[in-house]
Structures are given as C-alpha cells and as structure tokens.
C-alpha positions as CSV (number, residue, x, y, z in Angstrom):
1,X,81.0,110.8,119.9
2,X,78.7,108.6,117.8
3,X,76.6,106.3,120.0
4,X,76.3,103.8,117.1
5,X,80.1,103.6,116.9
6,X,80.3,103.0,120.6
7,X,77.8,100.2,120.3
8,X,79.9,98.7,117.5
9,X,83.0,98.7,119.6
10,X,81.2,97.4,122.6
11,X,79.8,94.5,120.6
12,X,83.3,93.7,119.3
13,X,84.6,93.7,122.8
14,X,81.9,91.3,123.9
15,X,82.7,89.0,121.0
16,X,86.4,89.1,121.8
17,X,85.8,88.3,125.4
18,X,83.7,85.3,124.3
19,X,86.5,84.1,122.1
20,X,89.0,84.6,124.9
21,X,86.8,82.5,127.2
22,X,86.5,79.7,124.7
23,X,90.3,79.6,124.4
24,X,91.1,80.0,128.1
25,X,92.8,83.3,127.6
26,X,92.6,85.4,130.7
27,X,94.0,88.7,129.4
28,X,94.4,90.2,125.9
29,X,97.2,92.8,125.3
30,X,97.1,95.0,122.2
31,X,99.6,97.6,121.1
32,X,100.6,98.7,117.6
33,X,98.9,97.1,114.6
34,X,95.3,96.9,113.2
35,X,93.7,94.9,116.1
36,X,93.6,98.0,118.4
37,X,91.8,100.3,116.0
38,X,89.4,97.5,115.0
39,X,88.5,96.9,118.7
40,X,88.4,100.4,120.2
41,X,88.9,102.9,117.3
42,X,92.4,104.1,118.2
43,X,95.6,103.6,116.1
44,X,98.6,103.5,118.4
45,X,101.7,105.5,117.3
46,X,104.7,103.2,116.6
47,X,106.8,104.9,119.3
48,X,109.4,103.8,121.8
49,X,106.7,104.8,124.4
50,X,104.3,102.0,125.1
51,X,100.6,102.2,124.3
52,X,98.8,99.0,125.3
53,X,95.2,98.0,125.8
54,X,94.8,95.5,128.7
55,X,91.6,93.6,128.3
56,X,90.8,91.0,131.0
57,X,88.3,88.3,130.0
58,X,86.0,89.4,132.9
59,X,87.1,92.9,133.9
60,X,87.3,96.4,132.7
61,X,89.5,97.3,129.6
62,X,92.2,99.9,130.2
63,X,94.3,101.7,127.6
64,X,97.7,102.4,129.0
65,X,99.0,105.3,127.0
66,X,101.7,108.0,127.1
67,X,100.2,111.2,128.5
68,X,101.3,113.2,125.5
69,X,99.3,110.9,123.3
70,X,96.1,110.8,125.4
71,X,94.6,113.8,123.6
72,X,94.5,111.8,120.4
73,X,92.1,109.2,121.9
74,X,88.4,109.3,121.4
75,X,87.2,108.3,124.8
76,X,84.6,105.6,125.0
77,X,83.8,105.2,128.7
78,X,81.5,102.3,128.2
79,X,84.2,100.4,126.2
80,X,87.5,101.2,127.9
81,X,89.1,103.6,130.4
82,X,92.3,105.6,129.9
83,X,95.4,105.2,132.1
84,X,97.9,107.9,130.9
85,X,101.5,107.5,132.1
86,X,104.1,110.2,132.7
87,X,107.7,110.2,131.4
88,X,109.0,109.0,134.8
89,X,106.4,106.2,135.1
90,X,107.0,102.6,134.3
91,X,104.3,101.5,131.8
92,X,105.5,97.9,131.8
93,X,104.8,97.8,135.6
94,X,101.4,99.4,134.9
95,X,100.5,96.7,132.4
96,X,101.7,94.1,134.8
97,X,99.5,95.4,137.6
98,X,96.5,95.4,135.3
99,X,97.3,91.9,134.1
100,X,97.4,90.7,137.7
101,X,97.9,87.0,138.3
102,X,96.9,85.9,134.8
103,X,98.8,83.0,133.5
104,X,97.5,82.9,129.9
105,X,97.9,86.1,127.9
106,X,97.3,86.8,124.2
107,X,99.4,89.6,122.8
108,X,99.1,91.6,119.6
109,X,101.1,90.0,116.7
110,X,102.9,93.3,115.9
111,X,103.8,94.3,119.4
112,X,107.4,95.5,119.5
113,X,109.7,92.7,120.8
114,X,111.3,95.1,123.4
115,X,107.9,95.4,125.1
116,X,107.2,91.7,124.9
117,X,110.6,90.8,126.3
118,X,110.1,93.3,129.2
119,X,106.7,91.8,130.0
120,X,108.2,88.3,129.9
121,X,111.0,89.4,132.2
122,X,108.5,91.0,134.6
123,X,106.2,88.0,134.6
124,X,108.2,84.9,133.6
125,X,105.3,82.5,134.4
126,X,102.9,83.9,131.9
127,X,102.2,81.8,128.8
128,X,102.0,84.2,125.9
129,X,100.2,83.4,122.7
130,X,99.4,85.5,119.5
131,X,96.3,87.7,119.7
132,X,95.4,86.8,116.1
133,X,94.3,83.4,117.3
134,X,91.6,85.2,119.3
135,X,90.8,88.1,117.0
136,X,91.7,87.0,113.5
137,X,88.5,85.0,112.8
138,X,86.3,87.8,114.2
139,X,88.0,90.4,112.1
140,X,87.8,88.2,109.0
141,X,83.9,88.1,109.1
142,X,82.9,91.7,108.2
143,X,79.7,93.2,109.6
144,X,77.4,95.3,107.3
145,X,79.1,98.5,108.4
146,X,82.5,97.2,107.4
147,X,81.2,95.8,104.0
148,X,79.7,99.2,103.1
149,X,83.0,100.9,104.1
150,X,84.9,98.5,101.8
151,X,82.3,99.1,99.0
152,X,82.8,102.9,99.3
153,X,86.6,102.5,99.2
154,X,86.4,100.2,96.2
155,X,84.1,102.5,94.3
156,X,86.6,105.3,94.7
157,X,89.5,103.4,93.2
158,X,87.1,102.1,90.5
159,X,86.7,105.7,89.3
160,X,90.5,106.1,89.1
161,X,90.8,102.8,87.2
162,X,88.1,103.9,84.7
163,X,90.1,107.1,84.0
164,X,93.2,105.0,83.5
165,X,91.3,102.6,81.0
166,X,89.8,105.6,79.2
167,X,93.2,107.1,78.5
168,X,92.5,110.1,80.7
169,X,95.7,109.7,82.7
170,X,98.9,110.6,80.8
171,X,101.2,107.6,80.6
172,X,103.6,107.6,77.6
173,X,106.8,109.6,78.2
174,X,106.3,109.7,81.9
175,X,108.2,107.7,84.5
176,X,106.6,104.9,86.5
177,X,107.3,107.0,89.6
178,X,105.5,110.0,88.1
179,X,102.4,108.0,87.3
180,X,102.5,106.3,90.7
181,X,102.5,109.8,92.4
182,X,99.5,110.8,90.3
183,X,97.6,107.7,91.2
184,X,98.4,108.5,94.9
185,X,97.1,112.1,94.5
186,X,93.9,110.7,92.9
187,X,93.4,108.2,95.7
188,X,93.4,111.1,98.2
189,X,91.2,113.2,96.0
190,X,88.7,110.4,95.9
191,X,88.3,110.5,99.6
192,X,90.9,108.2,101.0
193,X,92.8,109.4,104.0
194,X,96.1,107.8,103.0
195,X,97.8,106.0,100.1
196,X,98.8,102.4,101.0
197,X,100.6,101.7,97.7
198,X,100.5,102.6,94.0
199,X,102.4,100.0,91.9
200,X,103.1,101.1,88.3
201,X,105.1,98.6,86.3
202,X,105.8,99.0,82.6
203,X,106.8,96.4,80.1
204,X,109.3,93.8,81.5
205,X,109.0,95.4,84.9
206,X,105.4,94.1,85.1
207,X,106.8,90.6,85.5
208,X,107.8,91.6,89.0
209,X,104.6,91.3,91.1
210,X,105.6,93.9,93.7
211,X,107.7,96.1,91.4
212,X,108.8,99.4,92.9
213,X,108.0,102.3,90.5
214,X,111.1,104.1,89.5
215,X,112.7,106.2,86.7
216,X,111.8,103.8,83.9
217,X,110.0,105.8,81.2
218,X,106.7,104.3,80.0
219,X,106.7,103.7,76.2
220,X,104.4,102.9,73.4
221,X,103.9,99.3,72.5
222,X,104.0,97.9,76.1
223,X,101.8,96.7,78.8
224,X,101.3,98.7,82.0
225,X,100.3,97.1,85.3
226,X,98.7,99.4,87.9
227,X,97.9,98.0,91.4
228,X,96.8,100.7,93.9
229,X,94.8,101.3,97.0
230,X,94.5,103.3,100.2
231,X,92.6,103.6,103.5
232,X,89.4,105.5,103.8
233,X,87.3,106.6,106.8
234,X,90.0,106.9,109.5
235,X,88.2,109.9,111.0
236,X,85.7,107.4,112.4
237,X,88.4,105.6,114.3
238,X,88.7,102.6,112.0
239,X,89.6,103.0,108.3
240,X,89.0,100.4,105.6
241,X,91.2,99.6,102.6
242,X,90.9,99.5,98.9
243,X,92.9,97.4,96.5
244,X,92.6,97.0,92.7
245,X,94.7,96.0,89.8
246,X,94.1,96.7,86.1
247,X,96.3,96.5,83.1
248,X,96.3,98.7,80.0
249,X,98.3,98.3,76.7
250,X,99.8,101.3,75.1
251,X,98.9,100.5,71.5
252,X,97.8,97.2,69.9
253,X,99.0,94.3,72.0
254,X,101.0,91.4,70.4
255,X,99.2,88.1,70.0
256,X,101.0,86.5,72.9
257,X,100.0,89.3,75.3
258,X,96.4,89.2,74.1
259,X,96.3,85.4,74.5
260,X,97.8,85.5,78.0
261,X,95.4,88.2,79.1
262,X,92.4,86.2,77.8
263,X,93.6,83.3,80.0
264,X,94.0,85.6,82.9
265,X,90.5,87.1,82.4
266,X,89.0,83.6,82.4
267,X,91.0,82.5,85.5
268,X,89.9,85.5,87.5
269,X,86.3,85.0,86.6
270,X,86.5,81.3,87.6
271,X,87.9,82.1,91.0
272,X,85.3,84.7,91.7
273,X,82.5,82.3,90.6
274,X,84.0,79.6,92.9
275,X,83.8,81.9,95.9
276,X,80.6,80.5,97.4
277,X,79.9,80.1,101.1
278,X,81.1,76.8,102.4
279,X,83.8,76.4,99.7
280,X,87.4,75.6,101.0
281,X,89.6,78.7,100.4
282,X,92.1,76.5,98.6
283,X,89.4,75.5,96.0
284,X,88.9,79.2,95.1
285,X,92.7,79.3,94.4
286,X,92.5,76.1,92.4
287,X,89.6,77.3,90.2
288,X,91.6,80.0,88.6
289,X,95.0,78.4,88.8
290,X,93.7,75.3,86.9
291,X,92.7,77.6,84.0
292,X,96.2,79.2,83.9
293,X,97.9,75.8,84.1
294,X,95.7,74.3,81.4
295,X,96.8,77.1,79.1
296,X,100.4,76.4,79.8
297,X,101.1,79.4,82.0
298,X,101.1,77.6,85.3
299,X,104.8,78.2,86.2
300,X,104.2,81.9,85.7
301,X,101.5,82.3,88.3
302,X,103.9,82.7,91.3
303,X,101.7,83.8,94.2
304,X,98.4,83.0,96.0
305,X,95.1,84.0,94.5
306,X,94.1,86.4,97.2
307,X,94.2,87.9,100.7
308,X,91.6,89.2,103.1
309,X,91.1,92.9,103.4
310,X,89.6,95.2,105.9
311,X,91.4,97.5,108.4
312,X,94.6,96.1,106.9
313,X,95.3,95.7,103.2
314,X,96.4,92.1,103.9
315,X,94.7,90.1,106.6
316,X,92.7,86.9,107.1
317,X,91.4,84.9,105.2
318,X,94.1,83.9,102.6
319,X,93.0,82.3,99.4
320,X,95.9,79.9,98.9
321,X,96.6,76.2,98.4
322,X,96.7,74.4,101.7
323,X,94.1,76.6,103.4
324,X,91.2,74.2,104.0
325,X,89.2,76.7,106.0
326,X,85.7,77.2,104.6
327,X,84.6,80.5,103.1
328,X,82.0,82.2,105.3
329,X,79.5,84.9,104.7
330,X,81.2,88.2,105.5
331,X,84.6,87.2,104.4
332,X,86.1,90.0,102.2
333,X,89.2,89.2,100.1
334,X,91.0,89.9,96.9
335,X,90.9,87.6,93.8
336,X,94.1,88.5,91.8
337,X,95.6,85.8,89.6
338,X,98.7,86.9,87.6
339,X,100.9,85.8,84.8
340,X,104.6,86.9,85.0
341,X,107.1,86.0,82.3
342,X,110.5,87.4,83.2
343,X,112.1,89.5,80.5
344,X,108.9,89.8,78.6
345,X,105.7,91.0,80.4
346,X,103.5,90.6,83.4
347,X,99.8,91.0,84.1
348,X,97.4,90.8,87.0
349,X,93.7,91.3,87.4
350,X,92.3,92.0,90.9
351,X,88.9,92.7,92.5
352,X,87.8,92.7,96.1
353,X,85.0,90.2,96.7
354,X,82.6,89.7,99.6
355,X,81.2,86.3,100.3
356,X,77.4,86.3,100.8
357,X,74.8,83.6,101.2
358,X,73.5,84.7,97.8
359,X,76.9,84.2,96.1
360,X,80.1,86.2,95.6
361,X,79.6,90.0,95.6
362,X,82.5,91.8,93.7
363,X,83.1,95.3,95.0
364,X,85.2,96.4,92.0
365,X,83.0,96.8,88.9
366,X,85.2,98.7,86.4
367,X,85.6,96.6,83.3
368,X,88.0,93.7,83.3
369,X,89.3,93.6,79.8
370,X,92.7,94.6,78.6
371,X,92.2,98.3,77.8
372,X,94.1,99.4,74.7
373,X,94.9,103.1,74.7
C-alpha cells in the first residue's frame, strides 16, 4: 500500500465532504462509474450484485461490497472500511442502515436504476440528487499527480501517431478494422492497461465523426482519420485516459482537402490559444468555430470543440457553446474541431490541453500538419 496514494484519497474525501456540507448533502452513495475509483481507488464491477460506497458528511465511509468481490479491493483503513455481504444478505438494507435518517442524499450518476428504485422504495422520504453536482467540479480540476498521469498517457499515443504519420503502419490494402486492431495493440504495447477506442475512418467514412471501423478497404488517394486512446495506470487504483486524433492522406491530397485541412489547422490552434484561465469555455469553442465559419465550412463542424478528460475519456468540463463556466487552472480537456462533408471526406485534429496560470499546456506534441504518405 502506497502511503502517498492513501494521502491523495484521504484529501479527496475531505474535499468531497466539504462540498457536501456546502450543498447540504448528508450522505453520498457511489456505485459503478468513475467517481468511485477517483475517490477510493476501486472500480466496481457492473454486476447485478450491489457495490456501493456510503459516505456520510460527518461519519465513516463504508464500502458495501459482495463478499466474492472483496478480495479485489485495496483496503485503505484511514479512508474507508469494508462491509462485505453474503449471498443471502440484503445489501439495500445494509446501505439503508448506513444512510440512517438522512434526508438529502447524492447518488452516483451511473448507478443502476434497479438499485436506485430499491433505495427509493426503502426510504421514500429521501431527496436524491446526482453525485456529479458534488464531485464533478472537484474531478474537473486536476492535481499535479493527475496532470502527470495524463501527460504520460498522451506521450504514449503521441508515439503511435508519429509512427502513423511517418508511414510506419501499413494502411493501403488493409481494412479499417485491421488497422483499428493494430492501433489497439500498439496502445497496449505503449503501457496502457486497456483500449478505450480506435476509430479508423477512410475516405467518405471520415465524414462520420464516430465511425465504426469495418470491412472497408483503405485505398490510395484518400484521407484517413484515426482517433484513438486508452486508459493507463489502473494498477494504482485510478487510471487516466489518452485521446488523440490525427489525419493522414494516402498520396497527394486534392486542393479542396488541402484547403479544408489548412482551415482546420488554424481553427485548432486558435482554440488552444484561447484556452487561458478565466476564459468562458464557450469562448474557446467560438475561437476555432469562427475560423471554420469564416472559411465557409461552418455547417460541416457538427460537434462541440472539446470535452474534459481524466479518469473518464469524457467528463467535465465541456468546451461548447452555452457553457459560460470559466476555465480554471487544472482543467484538462480536448480541443478537437472537425470538418465533415458527407459523401466526400472528413477530418479532425485533436490534442489534450491542460489550463495553467502560465497559459495552455498541450499534452500532445506530435506534429499537426496533414501527413502525406
């Protein structure tokens, strides 16, 4: 057991309790999802058997867990205690006993509805609210340990992207699915514990932002969009994600593709430059979007500019029009404008960026130009 890790989790527990107190939340309940590993370093299995952390604002935290799962838990006695339950026990009743007479309870956003409904039936007077209102802002502001974990994960996928740009990954004549599988293998070989996604979209398929790689054979003379990432460091209890998008062109690109990519390159750089502490998140979106709109491609940029990243690949804060929250030091997020023209081509350019008092700190450093291979 690493004492420094215990200190990190204990500090997070204190911060969560302070947030609960400020919002008049008496008990926090966390089950499946990213909140639990962030808070105590344990990832609950998505089972029909209930795992739930019960955290009173002013009492001891208890992890209610199936006995057969208890061996997977790294015990942290100064952070929480274990309450294993047997197959004939009633875990909902156990959670109810630990919740006591609380009337305001925040519950994990991804908790299975069957468990929430059972808790509501057992305690109909409880006012339930989403746990993200308590934890979301805390998770969004990364501490130095988290930033270094994200930097390490980003450097790993940078190395893969550099190989892609250099033409060291076979592309022409292979299917999208085959190249996706190879990217996945490389993600693991670079030290990630799991692959979260590996989008490979060729030619017209690249106009679908979340294209599912399939049997389409990659050909000369077309653009190839690769968006991939994974989770690294889960052995410490809390893994952190990578996420990068780079495009290559298989042969000399047509003038329209070259022109569109030059616009995309400028837009991505504009949004990164705008990511200064104190800037409304929607202004970061607008900085790049205005470049794309001015060039006549506005209707082809169909998604937000970015999402937060950390324990989850997508989390707070979101870089999107209408989000007036201010960028804070420690926020980590993607900047990924795209241009997607159905039936022709698509392209996206994505980095992970950390906001610092000294300015934006991009974690992905592999070159941003359209590689021609």
